C-alpha positions in Angstrom: -145.0 -130.6 80.9 -142.7 -133.6 81.9 -138.9 -133.5 81.6 -139.2 -136.0 78.7 -141.7 -133.8 76.8 -139.7 -130.7 77.5 -136.6 -132.4 76.2 -138.4 -133.5 73.0 -139.7 -129.9 72.5 -136.2 -128.5 73.0 -134.8 -131.0 70.6 -137.4 -130.1 67.9 -136.8 -126.4 68.5 -133.0 -126.8 68.1 -133.4 -129.0 65.1 -135.5 -126.4 63.3 -133.0 -123.6 64.2 -130.1 -125.8 62.9 -131.8 -126.7 59.6 -133.9 -123.7 59.1 -132.7 -123.0 55.6 -133.4 -126.4 54.2 -136.7 -126.8 56.1 -137.8 -123.5 54.6 -136.9 -124.5 51.1 -139.1 -127.6 51.2 -142.0 -125.4 52.2 -141.1 -122.5 49.9 -144.3 -122.7 48.0 -146.3 -122.1 51.2 -144.5 -119.6 53.4 -141.1 -118.1 54.1 -138.2 -118.3 56.5 -139.4 -115.5 58.8 -142.7 -117.1 59.5 -141.1 -120.4 60.1 -138.7 -118.8 62.5 -141.6 -117.2 64.4 -143.4 -120.6 64.8 -140.1 -122.2 65.9 -139.7 -119.5 68.6 -143.1 -120.2 70.0 -142.6 -123.9 70.3 -141.4 -123.9 73.9 -144.0 -121.4 75.2 -145.8 -118.0 74.6 -143.6 -115.0 73.6 -144.2 -111.3 73.7 -144.2 -109.4 70.4 -141.3 -107.3 71.5 -139.1 -110.3 72.1 -140.0 -111.8 68.7 -139.3 -108.4 67.1 -135.9 -108.2 68.8 -135.0 -111.8 67.8 -135.9 -111.4 64.1 -134.7 -107.8 63.8 -137.9 -106.9 61.9 -139.8 -103.7 61.9 -143.2 -103.5 63.6 -145.2 -103.4 60.3 -143.4 -106.3 58.7 -143.7 -108.4 61.8 -147.4 -107.6 62.1 -147.9 -108.8 58.6 -146.3 -112.2 59.3 -148.2 -112.6 62.6 -151.5 -111.8 60.9 -150.9 -114.4 58.2 -150.0 -117.1 60.8 -153.1 -116.2 62.8 -155.3 -116.4 59.7 -153.9 -119.9 59.0 -154.6 -120.9 62.7 -150.9 -121.8 63.1 -150.5 -119.5 66.1 -152.9 -118.0 68.7 -153.1 -114.7 70.6 -152.7 -115.2 74.4 -153.2 -111.6 75.5 -152.5 -108.3 73.8 -148.9 -108.5 72.4 -148.4 -112.1 73.4 -148.6 -115.2 71.2 -148.3 -119.0 71.3 -148.2 -121.7 68.8 -151.5 -123.5 68.2 -152.1 -127.3 68.3 -152.4 -127.3 64.5 -149.2 -125.3 64.2 -147.2 -127.6 66.5 -148.5 -130.7 64.8 -147.7 -129.1 61.4 -144.0 -128.5 62.5 -143.6 -131.9 64.1 -145.0 -133.7 61.1 -143.2 -131.7 58.4 -139.9 -131.4 60.1 -139.8 -135.2 60.6 -140.6 -135.5 56.9 -137.8 -133.1 56.1 -135.4 -135.2 58.0 -136.6 -138.3 56.3 -136.4 -136.6 52.9 -132.6 -136.5 53.1 -132.8 -140.3 52.8 -135.4 -140.0 50.0 -138.3 -141.4 52.1 -141.1 -141.2 49.6 -143.8 -142.4 52.0 -142.9 -139.7 54.6 -143.0 -136.9 52.0 -146.5 -138.0 51.0 -147.6 -137.7 54.6 -146.2 -134.2 54.7 -148.1 -133.3 51.6 -151.4 -134.5 53.1 -150.7 -132.5 56.2 -150.0 -129.2 54.5 -153.0 -129.6 52.2 -155.2 -129.8 55.2 -153.6 -127.3 57.5 -151.5 -124.7 55.7 -153.4 -122.4 53.3 -151.2 -119.3 53.3 -150.6 -119.3 49.6 -154.1 -118.3 48.5 -154.9 -116.5 51.7 -158.6 -117.2 51.2 -158.8 -115.2 47.9 -160.6 -116.4 44.8 -158.8 -116.0 41.5 -160.4 -116.6 38.1 -159.1 -115.5 34.7 -160.0 -116.7 31.2 -158.5 -115.4 27.9 -160.6 -113.1 25.9 -160.2 -115.1 22.6 -162.1 -118.3 22.1 -159.6 -121.1 21.9 -161.3 -124.4 21.3 -159.8 -127.8 20.7 -160.2 -128.9 17.1 -161.2 -132.5 16.9 -158.3 -134.8 15.9 -156.9 -138.0 17.4 -153.4 -136.5 17.2 -154.2 -134.3 20.1 -151.2 -132.0 19.7 -152.5 -131.2 16.2 -156.0 -130.5 17.6 -154.7 -128.4 20.4 -152.2 -126.4 18.3 -154.8 -125.8 15.6 -157.4 -124.5 18.1 -154.9 -122.2 19.8 -153.6 -120.8 16.5 -157.1 -120.3 15.1 -157.9 -118.3 18.2 -154.8 -116.2 17.6 -155.9 -115.3 14.1 -154.3 -118.0 11.9 -156.5 -119.3 9.2 -155.6 -123.0 9.3 -157.2 -126.5 9.7 -156.1 -129.6 11.5 -155.4 -131.2 8.1 -152.9 -128.4 7.2 -151.2 -128.7 10.6 -150.9 -132.5 10.4 -149.8 -132.5 6.8 -147.5 -129.4 6.7 -145.6 -130.4 9.9 -145.2 -134.0 8.7 -146.7 -135.4 11.9 -149.7 -136.9 10.0 -147.2 -139.2 8.1 -145.8 -140.7 11.3 -145.8 -144.5 11.9 -144.4 -145.5 15.3 -144.9 -148.8 17.1 -143.6 -150.1 20.5 -141.1 -152.9 20.5 -142.7 -154.7 23.5 -146.4 -154.4 22.9 -149.4 -152.4 21.6 -149.6 -149.2 23.6 -151.6 -146.0 23.2 -148.5 -143.9 23.7 -147.3 -144.8 20.2 -148.4 -141.5 18.4 -146.8 -139.3 21.1 -143.6 -141.2 22.0 -141.1 -140.0 19.4 -138.3 -137.4 18.8 -140.1 -135.3 16.2 -141.5 -132.6 18.4 -138.7 -130.1 17.6 -139.4 -130.6 13.9 -143.1 -130.1 14.4 -142.6 -126.9 16.4 -140.3 -125.4 13.8 -142.9 -126.1 11.1 -145.8 -124.7 13.2 -143.9 -121.4 13.6 -144.4 -121.0 9.8 -148.1 -120.4 10.5 -147.2 -117.0 12.1 -146.4 -117.5 15.8 -143.1 -118.1 17.5 -143.6 -120.9 20.0 -141.6 -121.6 23.2 -141.5 -125.1 24.6 -140.9 -125.8 28.3 -140.2 -129.5 29.1 -139.1 -131.7 31.9 -137.8 -135.2 31.0 -139.8 -136.8 33.8 -143.4 -137.8 34.2 -145.8 -135.9 36.5 -146.5 -137.6 38.8 -143.0 -139.1 38.7 -144.1 -142.4 40.3 -147.1 -142.8 38.1 -149.4 -143.1 41.2 -152.2 -141.1 39.8 -154.7 -142.0 42.6 -152.4 -140.9 45.4 -151.4 -137.4 46.6 -148.3 -136.0 44.9 -145.0 -136.3 46.7 -143.7 -133.0 48.0 -141.2 -132.8 45.1 -143.9 -133.4 42.5 -146.2 -130.9 44.3 -143.6 -128.2 43.9 -143.2 -129.1 40.2 -146.9 -129.0 39.6 -147.3 -125.7 41.4 -144.4 -124.1 39.5 -145.9 -125.2 36.1 -149.3 -123.9 37.1 -147.8 -120.5 38.1 -145.8 -120.4 34.8 -149.0 -121.0 32.8 -151.0 -118.5 34.8 -148.6 -115.8 33.7 -149.3 -116.7 30.0 -153.1 -116.6 30.7 -152.6 -113.2 32.3 -151.1 -112.0 29.0 -154.3 -113.2 27.3 -152.6 -116.0 25.5 -153.6 -119.7 25.3 -151.2 -122.5 26.3 -151.0 -126.0 24.9 -150.3 -128.5 27.7 -149.5 -132.3 27.8 -151.4 -134.4 30.4 -154.9 -133.0 30.2 -157.5 -135.4 31.5 -155.6 -138.5 30.4 -152.2 -138.4 28.7 -153.4 -136.1 25.9 -152.7 -132.5 24.7 -155.2 -129.8 25.4 -155.5 -126.0 25.4 -155.4 -124.1 28.7 -157.7 -121.2 28.3 -157.8 -119.9 31.9 -157.6 -120.7 35.6 -160.0 -120.7 38.5 -158.4 -120.8 41.9 -156.1 -123.9 41.7 -157.7 -125.3 38.6 -156.8 -125.2 34.9 -159.7 -124.3 32.6 -159.1 -126.4 29.5 -160.4 -127.3 26.1 -159.5 -130.8 25.0 -160.7 -133.8 23.0 -162.6 -134.9 26.1 -164.3 -131.6 26.9 -165.9 -131.9 23.4 -168.0 -134.5 25.3 -170.2 -132.6 27.8 -169.8 -135.4 30.4 -166.2 -134.1 31.0 -165.6 -131.1 33.2 -163.5 -128.3 31.7 -161.5 -127.8 34.9 -158.5 -129.8 36.2 -156.7 -129.2 39.5 -153.1 -128.1 39.0 -151.8 -131.2 40.8 -153.9 -133.7 38.9 -152.1 -133.6 35.5 -151.5 -137.0 33.8 -148.3 -136.1 32.1 -147.0 -139.5 31.2 -143.3 -139.7 30.2 -142.5 -136.0 30.4 -143.9 -132.5 31.0 -144.5 -130.5 27.9 -145.8 -126.9 27.8 -146.1 -124.8 24.6 -146.4 -121.1 24.9 -147.0 -118.5 22.1 -144.3 -115.9 22.4 -144.9 -113.5 19.6 -146.6 -113.0 16.3 -144.3 -113.1 13.3 -144.7 -112.4 9.6 -144.8 -115.6 7.6 -146.0 -116.6 4.2 -146.0 -120.2 3.1 -144.8 -120.5 -0.5 -143.3 -123.2 -2.8 -140.1 -123.7 -0.8 -142.0 -124.2 2.4 -144.3 -126.8 0.7 -141.2 -128.6 -0.6 -139.8 -128.6 3.0 -143.1 -130.1 4.2 -142.7 -133.0 1.8 -139.2 -133.5 3.2 -140.6 -133.7 6.7 -143.3 -136.1 5.5 -140.5 -138.4 4.1 -138.8 -138.2 7.5 -141.9 -139.0 9.6 -143.0 -141.7 7.2 -139.7 -143.5 6.7 -137.0 -142.6 9.3 -136.1 -144.9 12.1 -134.3 -142.0 13.8 -137.5 -140.5 15.2 -138.1 -143.4 17.5 -137.5 -143.4 21.2 -135.5 -146.3 22.6 -138.5 -148.6 23.1 -140.1 -147.9 19.8 -139.7 -148.5 16.1 -140.5 -145.7 13.7 -140.5 -145.6 9.9 -141.9 -148.0 7.4 -140.4 -151.0 9.3 -142.7 -150.3 12.2 -145.4 -152.1 10.3 -143.3 -155.3 10.6 -143.2 -154.8 14.4 -147.0 -154.3 14.5 -147.5 -157.5 12.5 -145.2 -159.4 14.9 -147.4 -158.3 17.8 -150.6 -159.4 16.1 -149.1 -162.7 15.2 -148.9 -163.5 18.9 -152.6 -162.6 19.3 -154.3 -160.1 21.6 -155.5 -161.4 25.0 -155.0 -158.4 27.3 -157.4 -155.4 27.5 -154.6 -152.9 27.7 -153.0 -154.2 24.5 -156.4 -154.3 22.8 -157.0 -150.7 23.7 -153.5 -149.8 22.5 -154.1 -151.5 19.2 -157.4 -149.6 18.5 -155.8 -146.4 19.7 -153.0 -146.8 17.2 -155.5 -147.6 14.5 -157.7 -144.6 15.1 -154.8 -142.2 15.6 -153.2 -143.2 12.3 -156.5 -143.3 10.5 -157.2 -139.7 11.5 -153.6 -138.7 10.5 -153.9 -140.4 7.1 -157.2 -138.6 6.4 -155.4 -135.3 7.1 -152.5 -136.3 4.9 -155.0 -137.0 2.0 -156.6 -133.5 2.5 -153.2 -131.8 2.7 -151.9 -133.5 -0.5 -155.1 -132.6 -2.2 -154.5 -129.0 -1.4 -150.9 -129.2 -2.8 -152.2 -130.8 -6.0 -154.5 -127.8 -6.6 -151.6 -125.4 -6.1 -149.0 -127.2 -8.2 -151.0 -128.3 -11.3 -148.8 -128.0 -14.4 -145.5 -128.4 -12.4 -142.9 -131.2 -12.8 -143.8 -132.6 -9.3 -147.5 -132.9 -9.9 -147.4 -136.5 -11.1 -145.6 -137.7 -8.0 -147.9 -135.7 -5.8 -150.9 -137.3 -7.4 -149.4 -140.8 -6.9 -148.6 -140.0 -3.3 -152.2 -138.8 -2.8 -153.6 -142.1 -4.3 -151.3 -144.3 -2.1 -152.5 -142.5 1.1 -156.1 -142.8 -0.1 -155.6 -146.5 -0.1 -154.1 -146.3 3.4 -157.2 -144.5 4.7 -159.4 -147.3 3.3 -157.2 -150.0 4.9 -157.2 -148.2 8.3 -161.0 -148.0 8.1 -161.1 -151.7 7.6 -158.9 -152.2 10.6 -161.1 -150.0 12.7 -164.1 -152.1 11.7 -162.2 -155.3 12.5 -161.3 -154.0 16.0 -164.1 -151.9 17.4 -163.6 -149.8 20.6 -165.2 -152.5 22.7 -164.4 -155.9 21.3 -161.7 -157.8 23.1 -164.1 -160.7 23.6 -164.5 -161.0 19.8 -160.8 -161.2 19.0 -160.0 -164.4 17.1 -156.9 -165.8 15.4 -158.7 -165.2 12.1 -159.2 -161.5 12.8 -155.5 -161.1 13.7 -154.5 -162.9 10.4 -156.8 -160.5 8.4 -155.2 -157.5 10.3 -151.7 -158.8 9.5 -152.5 -158.9 5.8 -153.9 -155.4 5.9 -150.8 -154.1 7.7 -148.7 -155.7 5.0 -150.7 -153.7 2.4 -150.2 -150.5 4.4 -146.5 -151.0 4.4 -146.6 -151.6 0.6 -148.7 -148.5 -0.2 -146.8 -146.1 2.2 -143.4 -147.4 0.9 -144.5 -146.5 -2.6 -145.7 -143.1 -1.3 -142.3 -142.4 0.2 -140.6 -143.2 -3.1 -143.0 -140.8 -4.9 -142.3 -138.0 -2.4 -138.6 -138.4 -2.8 -139.0 -138.1 -6.6 -141.2 -135.0 -6.1 -138.6 -133.3 -4.0 -135.9 -134.0 -6.6 -137.8 -132.3 -9.4 -139.6 -129.6 -7.3 -140.2 -126.2 -8.9 
């Protein structure tokens, strides 16, 4: 070894000693500080087990455990009995990752991605070669609905013993009444980019389960680079979320998760090694696999995990139905549910009309338009079913006339959304004409009229509710 090489080795060794705590933190999901220290000790040459034991102040059993794990990972090698040296892979691992750690202080994204690729290839201590598979014993299956939170929640709750339908969940929570449109275009995120999730969760708890929400107000991946390996920071986030969900699966409980397959909600029903086992709107199609690697979520905008904490006694009666109509009024008419770049409430139809008035020439906007149409079509169908149920329950009450009128207005909405879905088929960008956009604008104007009248009827129903 030349003097220059020896100097570099010593510099690396001292750097690791000086920054051992931080360097260990960045790799906390893989190993621990003791094993990192052992590898650092071996950088400048082979060491006897006795000298390592003395340096670390560890007992023989504990030290043997760490040594065996490092040997198993091919990060160190046995020279002779009781003597060890760092392997080429181990040295390369330390060089690469410590340089990345230094760069991460300056937030070098490119370097941290290199580190991620390195440890994915070399360092496998976490699973230690073991296979782990667990599926919940109850059959939790996604219930088909274009509002995928509704489909996932219904499937999970049905598996947990609740006798409900997607129509009841969409209607009772108020979610089915939502209209939400982006200010700057036609995007598929419209039905999920709103501030109403707390309201929805509180309503869902009335079906008999207390639900806990875990959220991170940041997308995963945070840089939206879905085709690239995750950054080290996002890798740790993804792993922590996976471990949290595994604990729920081990309790034999389903989990509802955002970011399954594409930015949609699905049910996690188990895990296999480092994969989620899921049921989603896409796994209803046999061409889609029911497993997703833990680090391949597509959680656009934020991370959302819904866990079922405990069963509670609930009975939905008149007061709860009245509250459901109040929620419906809020989701149908309030502008306060919109995120910054969206318009919610009845005026959202004006925004949608303004977009169509400019015409549709881009494939993404065409898809966003039909996604909105189909999502709101599905939701209005659920609204009609839910209102029909209330009409049967409240015949002969003061509110029945207003409920009937609300029902009729939303029936008209369903017919109009069906016309829109025919006007804009799933594959049809090449057939978009100014004439089609004009027809759609007229239809959206009618939707605004009918749903405005429905809101007025619901307000009257609440005032006279018995």
